[in-house]
N, CA and C of each residue as an Amber inpcrd file, in Angstrom:
protein
   600
   0.8510000  -1.1860000   0.0000000   0.0000000   0.0000000   0.0000000
   0.8970000   1.2490000   0.0000000   0.6120000   2.2340000  -0.8820000
   1.4480000   3.4350000  -0.9080000   1.3460000   4.2190000   0.3860000
   2.4330000   4.8640000   0.7260000   2.4820000   5.6480000   1.9550000
   1.5600000   6.8690000   1.8560000   0.8230000   7.1500000   2.9170000
  -0.0940000   8.2970000   2.9190000   0.6890000   9.5990000   2.8550000
   0.1760000  10.5260000   2.1040000   0.8190000  11.8330000   2.0000000
   0.5800000  12.6280000   3.2880000   1.5990000  13.3410000   3.6780000
   1.5140000  14.1220000   4.9090000   1.6750000  15.6070000   4.5800000
   0.5910000  16.2390000   4.1830000   0.6290000  17.6650000   3.8580000
   0.1130000  18.4320000   5.0680000   0.8860000  18.4490000   6.1180000
   0.4460000  18.9840000   7.4030000   0.8250000  20.4560000   7.5570000
   0.1730000  21.1490000   8.4990000   0.5970000  22.5220000   8.8030000
   2.0570000  22.5840000   9.2350000   2.5270000  21.5290000   9.9150000
   3.9220000  21.4910000  10.3530000   4.8670000  21.4530000   9.1540000
   4.4970000  20.6530000   8.1400000   5.3250000  20.5840000   6.9330000
   5.3040000  21.9310000   6.2160000   4.1490000  22.5530000   6.1720000
   4.0480000  23.8600000   5.5200000   4.9490000  24.8770000   6.2150000
   4.9190000  24.8900000   7.5450000   5.7520000  25.8230000   8.3030000
   7.2330000  25.5120000   8.0890000   7.5580000  24.2230000   8.0260000
   8.9460000  23.8090000   7.7960000   9.4270000  24.2840000   6.4250000
   8.6160000  24.0780000   5.4120000   9.0020000  24.5040000   4.0630000
   9.1770000  26.0150000   4.0000000   8.3130000  26.7500000   4.6760000
   8.4310000  28.2060000   4.6690000   9.7190000  28.6450000   5.3500000
  10.0850000  27.9940000   6.4530000  11.3510000  28.3260000   7.1260000
  12.5330000  28.0300000   6.2080000  12.4760000  26.8830000   5.5530000
  13.5610000  26.5010000   4.6490000  13.6200000  27.4450000   3.4590000
  12.4480000  27.8190000   2.9250000  12.4070000  28.7400000   1.7900000
  13.0340000  30.0800000   2.1580000  12.7980000  30.5390000   3.3830000
  13.4070000  31.7830000   3.8430000  14.9260000  31.6580000   3.8660000
  15.4160000  30.5120000   4.3580000  16.8610000  30.2820000   4.4010000
  17.4330000  30.1270000   2.9960000  16.7180000  29.4320000   2.1220000
  17.1840000  29.2550000   0.7460000  17.2890000  30.5950000   0.0350000
  16.2940000  31.4450000   0.2330000  16.3250000  32.7750000  -0.3740000
  17.5270000  33.5620000   0.1330000  17.8120000  33.4630000   1.4330000
  18.9520000  34.1840000   2.0140000  20.2680000  33.6570000   1.4650000
  20.3630000  32.3410000   1.3020000  21.6200000  31.7300000   0.8750000
  21.8590000  31.8260000  -0.6220000  20.7920000  31.6750000  -1.4050000
  20.9320000  31.6070000  -2.8620000  20.5720000  32.9020000  -3.5720000
  19.8810000  33.7970000  -2.8650000  19.4440000  35.0260000  -3.5070000
  18.2860000  34.7730000  -4.4520000  17.8110000  35.8370000  -5.0660000
  16.6710000  35.7370000  -5.9720000  16.9880000  34.8370000  -7.1550000
  18.1830000  34.9680000  -7.7180000  18.5450000  34.2250000  -8.9300000
  18.5620000  32.7160000  -8.6980000  18.9530000  32.2990000  -7.4910000
  19.0570000  30.8640000  -7.2330000  17.8600000  30.2600000  -6.5390000
  16.8190000  31.0530000  -6.3610000  15.6470000  30.5710000  -5.6270000
  14.6840000  29.8760000  -6.5770000  14.5080000  28.5660000  -6.4030000
  13.5540000  27.7870000  -7.1930000  12.7740000  26.8840000  -6.2510000
  11.5980000  26.4780000  -6.6740000  10.8080000  25.5560000  -5.8500000
  11.5210000  24.2110000  -5.7370000  12.2120000  23.8010000  -6.7820000
  12.9490000  22.5330000  -6.7360000  14.0450000  22.5860000  -5.6730000
  14.7420000  23.7160000  -5.6170000  15.7960000  23.8530000  -4.6140000
  15.2100000  23.8680000  -3.2100000  14.1000000  24.5670000  -3.0300000
  13.4460000  24.6020000  -1.7140000  13.0080000  23.2050000  -1.3000000
  12.4130000  22.4600000  -2.2250000  11.9790000  21.0940000  -1.9110000
  13.1540000  20.2330000  -1.4920000  14.2680000  20.3650000  -2.2140000
  15.4720000  19.5880000  -1.8830000  16.0110000  19.9750000  -0.5150000
  16.1040000  21.2820000  -0.2650000  16.6240000  21.7490000   1.0210000
  15.7160000  21.3420000   2.1790000  14.4180000  21.2370000   1.9050000
  13.4480000  20.8740000   2.9470000  13.2780000  19.3660000   3.0780000
  14.0110000  18.5970000   2.2410000  13.9180000  17.1260000   2.2500000
  12.4810000  16.6600000   2.0300000  11.8210000  17.3060000   1.0920000
  10.4680000  16.9130000   0.7270000  10.3670000  16.8820000  -0.7920000
   9.1890000  16.6090000  -1.2920000   9.0140000  16.4820000  -2.7380000
   8.5280000  17.7890000  -3.3530000   8.8040000  17.9400000  -4.6370000
   8.3070000  19.1030000  -5.3610000   6.7780000  19.1370000  -5.3680000
   6.0950000  17.9750000  -5.5890000   4.6260000  18.0040000  -5.5160000
   4.1000000  18.4800000  -4.1570000   4.8360000  18.1620000  -3.0810000
   4.3890000  18.6140000  -1.7530000   4.4190000  20.1450000  -1.6760000
   5.4760000  20.7390000  -2.2230000   5.5720000  22.2060000  -2.2290000
   4.4220000  22.7970000  -3.0310000   4.1440000  22.2020000  -4.2010000
   3.0660000  22.7260000  -5.0440000   1.7020000  22.5430000  -4.3930000
   1.4970000  21.4100000  -3.7200000   0.2080000  21.1750000  -3.0670000
  -0.0270000  22.1610000  -1.9300000   1.0360000  22.5220000  -1.2250000
   0.8930000  23.4000000  -0.0700000   0.8830000  24.8820000  -0.4330000
   1.5760000  25.2430000  -1.5370000   1.7130000  26.6620000  -1.8740000
   1.1790000  27.0180000  -3.2580000   0.7490000  26.0430000  -4.0130000
   0.1720000  26.3040000  -5.3310000   1.1960000  26.3060000  -6.4360000
   2.1730000  27.2060000  -6.3630000   3.2300000  27.3040000  -7.3530000
   4.3320000  28.1770000  -6.7610000   5.3270000  28.5060000  -7.5670000
   6.4180000  29.3420000  -7.0630000   5.8930000  30.6970000  -6.5940000
   4.9430000  31.2610000  -7.3550000   4.3670000  32.5380000  -6.9610000
   3.7060000  32.4700000  -5.5970000   3.0350000  31.3440000  -5.3190000
   2.3930000  31.1690000  -4.0200000   3.4040000  31.0800000  -2.8940000
   4.5390000  30.4400000  -3.1670000   5.5890000  30.3400000  -2.1560000
   6.2130000  31.7110000  -1.8970000   6.4800000  32.4540000  -2.9640000
   7.0320000  33.8020000  -2.8080000   6.0360000  34.6910000  -2.0640000
   4.7570000  34.5010000  -2.3260000   3.7180000  35.2740000  -1.6430000
   3.8060000  35.0720000  -0.1330000   4.0180000  33.8220000   0.2900000
   4.1280000  33.5520000   1.7200000   5.4100000  34.1370000   2.3010000
   6.4780000  34.1600000   1.5100000   7.7070000  34.8090000   1.9620000
   7.4770000  36.3120000   2.1560000   6.7070000  36.8970000   1.2680000
   6.3390000  38.3130000   1.3610000   5.6540000  38.5840000   2.6980000
   4.6510000  37.7730000   3.0290000   3.9470000  37.9360000   4.3030000
   4.8830000  37.6800000   5.4810000   5.7250000  36.6600000   5.3650000
   6.6380000  36.3110000   6.4490000   7.6050000  37.4580000   6.7360000
   8.0600000  38.1220000   5.6830000   8.9650000  39.2500000   5.8730000
   8.3240000  40.3470000   6.6970000   7.0750000  40.6860000   6.3830000
   6.4040000  41.7420000   7.1450000   6.0960000  41.2850000   8.5700000
   5.8250000  39.9900000   8.7570000   5.6080000  39.4900000  10.1180000
   6.8860000  39.6520000  10.9400000   8.0080000  39.2880000  10.3500000
   9.2760000  39.3760000  11.0750000   9.6500000  40.8270000  11.3700000
   9.4660000  41.6970000  10.3910000   9.8110000  43.1000000  10.6030000
   8.9370000  43.7120000  11.6850000   7.6490000  43.4400000  11.6480000
   6.7600000  43.9890000  12.6650000   7.1160000  43.4400000  14.0460000
   7.4820000  42.1640000  14.1230000   7.8620000  41.5850000  15.4110000
   9.0860000  42.2880000  15.9830000  10.0380000  42.6340000  15.1390000
  11.2250000  43.3380000  15.6190000  10.8820000  44.7660000  16.0500000
   9.9880000  45.4070000  15.3160000   9.5660000  46.7490000  15.7110000
   8.8330000  46.7230000  17.0540000   8.0480000  45.6800000  17.2700000
   7.2990000  45.5690000  18.5220000   8.2170000  45.4190000  19.7360000
   9.4610000  45.0100000  19.5150000  10.4050000  44.8440000  20.6170000
  11.0510000  46.1660000  21.0410000  10.8530000  47.2130000  20.2410000
  11.4570000  48.5040000  20.5690000  10.8270000  49.0880000  21.8330000
  11.6580000  49.6660000  22.6610000  11.1710000  50.3200000  23.8710000
  10.5930000  51.6830000  23.5090000   9.4430000  52.0010000  24.0730000
   8.8410000  53.3150000  23.8950000   9.3760000  54.2240000  24.9960000
  10.0070000  55.3320000  24.5880000  10.6100000  56.2430000  25.5550000
   9.7760000  57.5250000  25.6370000  10.2900000  58.4740000  26.3780000
   9.6080000  59.7710000  26.4820000   9.9830000  60.7070000  25.3360000
  10.8470000  60.2540000  24.4410000  11.2860000  61.0660000  23.3020000
  10.7910000  60.4090000  22.0080000   9.6260000  60.8230000  21.4880000
   9.0570000  60.1600000  20.3240000   9.8790000  60.3180000  19.0530000
  10.6380000  61.4150000  18.9400000  11.4860000  61.5890000  17.7570000
  12.6350000  60.5840000  17.8000000  13.2370000  60.4150000  18.9700000
  14.2970000  59.4110000  19.1170000  13.7490000  58.0120000  18.8530000
  12.5080000  57.7730000  19.2370000  11.8890000  56.4680000  18.9730000
  11.7680000  56.2140000  17.4720000  11.4800000  57.2630000  16.6960000
  11.3870000  57.1100000  15.2460000  12.7550000  56.8360000  14.6340000
  13.7900000  57.4320000  15.1960000  15.1480000  57.0980000  14.7500000
  15.4230000  55.6240000  15.0490000  14.9270000  55.1420000  16.1710000
  15.0570000  53.7210000  16.4930000  14.3400000  52.8380000  15.4860000
  13.1920000  53.2910000  15.0000000  12.4700000  52.5550000  13.9520000
  13.3310000  52.4600000  12.6970000  13.9440000  53.5820000  12.3150000
  14.8120000  53.5860000  11.1330000  15.9850000  52.6250000  11.3150000
  16.5740000  52.6280000  12.4890000  17.7030000  51.7440000  12.7520000
  17.2900000  50.2760000  12.7220000  16.0910000  49.9920000  13.2260000
  15.5850000  48.6180000  13.1940000  15.3250000  48.1670000  11.7650000
  14.7490000  49.0540000  10.9640000  14.5190000  48.7460000   9.5600000
  15.8480000  48.4680000   8.8620000  16.8400000  49.2940000   9.1400000
  18.1470000  49.0860000   8.5320000  18.7270000  47.7300000   8.9230000
  18.6630000  47.4040000  10.2130000  19.2040000  46.1310000  10.6850000
  18.4880000  44.9560000  10.0170000  17.1730000  45.0590000   9.8790000
  16.4080000  44.0020000   9.2220000  16.8430000  43.8560000   7.7660000
  16.9640000  44.9850000   7.0580000  17.3340000  44.9440000   5.6400000
  18.7340000  44.3870000   5.4440000  19.6440000  44.7060000   6.3620000
  21.0070000  44.1820000   6.2530000  21.0550000  42.6850000   6.5420000
  20.2340000  42.2460000   7.4900000  20.2210000  40.8260000   7.8440000
  19.4710000  39.9820000   6.8220000  18.4960000  40.5870000   6.1340000
  17.6450000  39.8460000   5.1980000  17.5110000  40.6020000   3.8780000
  18.5930000  40.7950000   3.1450000  18.5070000  41.6070000   1.9230000
  17.5850000  41.0310000   0.8580000  17.6400000  39.7080000   0.6600000
  16.7860000  39.1030000  -0.3730000  15.3240000  39.1550000   0.0450000
  15.0420000  38.9160000   1.3190000  13.6680000  38.9770000   1.8040000
  13.1350000  40.4060000   1.7200000  13.9850000  41.3730000   2.0240000
  13.5860000  42.7750000   1.9040000  13.2700000  43.1220000   0.4590000
  14.0360000  42.5570000  -0.4680000  13.7640000  42.7840000  -1.8870000
  12.4000000  42.2230000  -2.2810000  12.0530000  41.0560000  -1.7610000
  10.7340000  40.4730000  -2.0390000   9.6320000  41.3870000  -1.5120000
   9.8520000  41.9820000  -0.3520000   8.8480000  42.8280000   0.2760000
   8.6550000  44.1590000  -0.4450000   9.7360000  44.7110000  -1.0060000
   9.6650000  46.0810000  -1.4980000  10.0580000  46.2820000  -2.9620000
  10.6930000  45.3040000  -3.5930000  11.2550000  45.5690000  -4.9210000
  10.7080000  44.7100000  -6.0580000   9.8320000  43.7580000  -5.7920000
   9.2100000  42.9440000  -6.8450000  10.2390000  42.2460000  -7.7230000
  11.1490000  41.4290000  -7.1510000  12.1910000  40.8180000  -7.9710000
  11.7450000  39.5640000  -8.7340000  10.5780000  39.0040000  -8.3980000
  10.1160000  37.7770000  -9.0400000   8.9830000  38.0640000 -10.0170000
   9.1670000  37.6330000 -11.2570000   8.1010000  37.7930000 -12.2480000
   6.8910000  36.9330000 -11.8980000   7.1160000  35.8630000 -11.1010000
   6.0350000  34.9410000 -10.7340000   5.0730000  35.5390000  -9.7150000
   5.4540000  36.6650000  -9.1260000   4.6610000  37.2090000  -8.0190000
   4.3870000  38.6830000  -8.2350000   3.1100000  39.0110000  -8.3280000
   2.6800000  40.3960000  -8.4830000   1.7050000  40.7060000  -7.3520000
   2.1380000  41.4380000  -6.3210000   1.2770000  41.6600000  -5.1560000
  -0.0490000  42.3170000  -5.5120000  -1.1170000  41.7580000  -4.9560000
  -2.4430000  42.3320000  -5.1110000  -2.8270000  43.0950000  -3.8580000
  -4.0970000  43.4670000  -3.7310000  -4.5430000  44.2600000  -2.5790000
  -4.2560000  43.6000000  -1.2310000  -4.4520000  42.2810000  -1.1370000
  -4.2210000  41.6010000   0.1470000  -2.7510000  41.6520000   0.5300000
  -1.8750000  41.4560000  -0.4750000  -0.4450000  41.4880000  -0.2030000
   0.0060000  42.8950000   0.1820000  -0.4780000  43.8820000  -0.5560000
  -0.0940000  45.2580000  -0.2500000  -0.5720000  45.6770000   1.1340000
  -1.6990000  45.1130000   1.5590000  -2.2180000  45.4320000   2.8920000
  -1.3230000  44.8740000   3.9950000  -0.5000000  43.8640000   3.6560000
   0.3790000  43.2870000   4.6660000   1.3420000  44.3240000   5.2150000
   1.7350000  45.2490000   4.3600000   2.6430000  46.2990000   4.8140000
   2.0030000  47.2860000   5.7580000   0.6820000  47.2530000   5.8630000
   0.0010000  48.2240000   6.7180000   0.3330000  48.0120000   8.1900000
   0.6850000  46.7800000   8.5690000   1.0390000  46.5340000   9.9720000
   2.2840000  47.3230000  10.3510000   3.2370000  47.3840000   9.4300000
   4.4480000  48.1650000   9.6770000   4.1330000  49.6540000   9.5950000
   3.3710000  50.0360000   8.5680000   3.0380000  51.4520000   8.4090000
   2.2330000  51.9630000   9.6050000   1.2910000  51.1630000  10.0900000
   0.4790000  51.5820000  11.2390000   1.3340000  51.7540000  12.4870000
   2.3550000  50.9290000  12.6130000   3.2840000  51.0800000  13.7420000
   3.9490000  52.4540000  13.6800000   4.4080000  52.8180000  12.4830000
   5.0670000  54.1180000  12.3110000   4.0690000  55.2490000  12.5090000
   2.8520000  55.0850000  11.9740000   1.8200000  56.1110000  12.1520000
   1.5940000  56.3760000  13.6430000   1.5520000  55.3200000  14.4410000
   1.3440000  55.4860000  15.8700000   2.4340000  56.3140000  16.5230000
   3.6810000  56.0770000  16.1160000   4.7880000  56.8480000  16.6770000
   4.7370000  58.3040000  16.2160000   4.3660000  58.5150000  14.9770000
   4.2870000  59.8820000  14.4720000   3.1170000  60.6170000  15.1220000
   2.0240000  59.9060000  15.3760000   0.8860000  60.5360000  16.0380000
   1.2690000  61.0270000  17.4310000   2.1500000  60.3300000  18.1070000
   2.6440000  60.7970000  19.4140000   3.3200000  62.1560000  19.2670000
   4.0990000  62.3060000  18.1690000   4.7730000  63.5840000  17.9340000
   3.7520000  64.6980000  17.6950000   2.6880000  64.3610000  16.9710000
   1.6320000  65.3470000  16.7130000   0.9290000  65.7140000  18.0150000
   0.5960000  64.7160000  18.8210000  -0.1120000  64.9550000  20.0740000
   0.7250000  65.7810000  21.0530000   2.0500000  65.6560000  20.9440000
   2.9330000  66.4160000  21.8220000   3.2620000  67.7860000  21.2360000
   2.6610000  68.0990000  20.0750000   2.8560000  69.3990000  19.4700000
   4.1510000  69.5570000  18.7050000   4.8440000  68.4400000  18.4320000
   6.1190000  68.5240000  17.7210000   5.9280000  68.6120000  16.2080000
   4.9580000  67.8420000  15.6860000   4.6640000  67.8400000  14.2560000
   3.2480000  68.3610000  14.0470000   3.0020000  68.8980000  12.8570000
   1.6430000  69.3420000  12.5260000   1.0850000  68.6120000  11.3100000
   1.9190000  67.8500000  10.6050000   1.4730000  67.1850000   9.3800000
   0.6540000  65.9340000   9.6910000  -0.0750000  65.4560000   8.6790000
  -0.8940000  64.2630000   8.8320000   0.0000000  63.0420000   9.1120000
  -0.2670000  62.2810000  10.1780000   0.5980000  61.1540000  10.5320000
   0.7240000  60.0960000   9.4320000  -0.3740000  59.8220000   8.7230000
  -0.3010000  58.8170000   7.6630000   0.5750000  59.2930000   6.5150000
   0.4530000  60.5610000   6.1540000   1.3090000  61.1140000   5.1060000
   2.7710000  61.0200000   5.5060000   3.0540000  61.4170000   6.7330000
   4.4390000  61.3790000   7.2080000   4.9610000  59.9510000   7.2290000
   4.1410000  59.0040000   7.6590000   4.5720000  57.6020000   7.7140000
   4.9530000  57.0840000   6.3410000   4.1400000  57.3840000   5.3340000
   4.4500000  56.9430000   3.9730000   5.8010000  57.4890000   3.5160000
   6.0200000  58.7790000   3.7500000   7.2630000  59.4010000   3.2770000
   8.4540000  58.9080000   4.1020000   8.2680000  58.7740000   5.4130000
   9.3360000  58.2880000   6.2790000   9.7680000  56.8830000   5.8630000
   8.7980000  56.0070000   5.6370000   9.1350000  54.6430000   5.2260000
   9.7920000  54.6210000   3.8560000   9.3270000  55.4590000   2.9440000
   9.9490000  55.5350000   1.6190000  11.3990000  55.9790000   1.7410000
  11.6480000  56.9220000   2.6410000  12.9990000  57.4350000   2.8220000
  13.9390000  56.3600000   3.3640000  13.5190000  55.6620000   4.4270000
  14.4190000  54.6600000   5.0030000  14.5260000  53.4280000   4.0990000
  13.4660000  53.1150000   3.3570000  13.5610000  52.0390000   2.3840000
  14.5740000  52.3950000   1.2940000  14.5530000  53.6510000   0.8610000
  15.5130000  54.0980000  -0.1360000  16.9410000  54.0200000   0.3670000
  17.1680000  54.4310000   1.6200000  18.4980000  54.3160000   2.2030000
  18.9420000  52.8530000   2.2480000  18.0310000  51.9660000   2.6340000
  18.3670000  50.5470000   2.7120000  18.7170000  49.9900000   1.3300000
  17.9660000  50.3970000   0.3090000  18.2410000  49.9420000  -1.0510000
  19.5990000  50.4550000  -1.5210000  19.8910000  51.7200000  -1.2350000
  21.1790000  52.2970000  -1.6090000  22.3250000  51.5630000  -0.9130000
  22.1400000  51.2700000   0.3690000  23.1920000  50.5590000   1.1030000
  23.3980000  49.1660000   0.5400000  22.3100000  48.4540000   0.2830000
  22.4040000  47.0990000  -0.2500000  23.1210000  47.0670000  -1.5930000
  22.9090000  48.1010000  -2.4090000  23.5240000  48.1670000  -3.7320000
  24.9400000  48.7310000  -3.6950000  25.3920000  49.1740000  -2.5200000
  26.7280000  49.7270000  -2.4020000  26.8500000  51.1580000  -2.8580000
  25.7180000  51.8710000  -2.9210000  25.7090000  53.2410000  -3.4250000
  25.6880000  54.2990000  -2.3270000  25.6140000  53.8820000  -1.0800000
  25.4480000  54.8620000  -0.0040000  26.7860000  55.3540000   0.5470000
  27.8640000  54.7190000   0.1670000  29.1750000  55.1280000   0.6420000
  30.2040000  54.0470000   0.4080000  31.4640000  54.4280000   0.4640000
  32.5430000  53.4680000   0.2030000  33.1950000  52.9460000   1.4720000
  32.8090000  53.5090000   2.6200000  33.3290000  53.0250000   3.8950000
  32.1700000  52.8320000   4.8630000  32.3220000  51.9360000   5.8300000
  31.2600000  51.7710000   6.8400000  30.9430000  53.0670000   7.5610000
  31.9690000  53.8790000   7.8020000  31.7640000  55.1330000   8.5120000
  30.8820000  56.0910000   7.7130000  31.1220000  56.1710000   6.4010000
  30.3160000  57.0890000   5.5840000  28.8790000  56.6050000   5.4710000
  28.6830000  55.2860000   5.3860000  27.3270000  54.7410000   5.3170000
  26.5920000  55.0090000   6.6220000  27.2570000  54.7580000   7.7450000
  26.6450000  55.0330000   9.0480000  26.2810000  56.5090000   9.1790000
  27.1870000  57.3630000   8.7300000  26.9650000  58.8040000   8.8410000
  25.7240000  59.2320000   8.0570000  25.5290000  58.6420000   6.8870000
  24.3810000  59.0130000   6.0610000  23.0780000  58.4380000   6.6110000
  23.1770000  57.2910000   7.2770000  21.9960000  56.7530000   7.9510000
  21.6110000  57.6370000   9.1380000  22.6000000  58.2060000   9.8140000
  22.2970000  59.1190000  10.9210000  21.7060000  60.4230000  10.3980000
  22.2500000  60.8970000   9.2700000  21.7980000  62.1640000   8.7100000
  20.3700000  62.0840000   8.1780000  20.0450000  61.0300000   7.4210000
  18.7600000  60.9510000   6.7280000  17.5530000  61.0590000   7.6440000
  17.3630000  60.1250000   8.5700000  16.1840000  60.2020000   9.4500000
  16.1490000  61.4660000  10.2930000  17.3190000  61.8770000  10.8180000
  17.3300000  63.0730000  11.6590000  16.9600000  64.3210000  10.8640000
  17.4960000  64.4380000   9.6400000  17.1830000  65.6080000   8.8170000
  15.7060000  65.6190000   8.4380000  15.1870000  64.4470000   8.1040000
  13.7710000  64.3560000   7.7370000  12.8870000  64.7560000   8.9110000
  13.1600000  64.2000000  10.0750000  12.3260000  64.4750000  11.2380000
  12.4800000  65.9170000  11.7040000  13.6920000  66.4650000  11.6140000
  13.9020000  67.8640000  11.9970000  13.0960000  68.7950000  11.1050000
  12.9120000  68.4050000   9.8490000  12.1380000  69.2260000   8.9260000
  10.6630000  69.2520000   9.2510000  10.1980000  68.3110000  10.0890000
   8.7860000  68.2560000  10.4590000   8.4870000  69.0020000  11.7520000
   9.5270000  69.3240000  12.4970000   9.3250000  69.9480000  13.8030000
   8.5850000  71.2800000  13.6080000   7.6150000  71.4860000  14.4580000
   6.7470000  72.6750000  14.3430000   7.5540000  73.9570000  14.5040000
   7.3760000  74.8440000  13.5400000   8.0200000  76.1580000  13.5650000
   6.9440000  77.2120000  13.7290000   7.1980000  78.1800000  14.5710000
   6.2080000  79.2320000  14.8120000   5.8360000  79.9220000  13.4940000
   4.5110000  79.9570000  13.2020000   4.0420000  80.5940000  11.9720000
   3.9660000  79.6720000  10.7950000   4.3580000  78.4250000  10.9640000
   4.3260000  77.4740000   9.8440000   2.9140000  77.0230000   9.5630000
């Protein structure tokens, strides 16, 4: 009698963990469902049954990336200085992007032709954006900023995402010191530009 197939939630979680590691090790160019199946010690049909196709697997990596990023943001301590807390958000985003460059690319750069995020996927980023909106709203409530928190969150995230992309591509500086300096300058300059000025 043929062995019963075991398409369990545990196997699905295992494959997703392995797929995350495969993406980190092989990059976008080397990421295939066949390689993931091999690394996970399972069959290619099992991957397809659980995720549909390569696009479905990449879709889950997309969600996993935002889950991990939000979890790291949730670990940040909330202090009495909301502007400093936003700099902490930028630093956390940078650390995440440096630790997971390929996963960050899946989340923000659309590197796979097999995966085109729809409304549900794009909404996944709202958990991170809402976190930032909450921190910016604190600045507004304390009278530091006057702009709309959602508008500021979109621009703030675009700015730090751009810095992360520049760093990943090697365009942000030729030495670690210069890259660090520009990461310090960017968020601080952006946030300083929002500080309420009399008559503004």
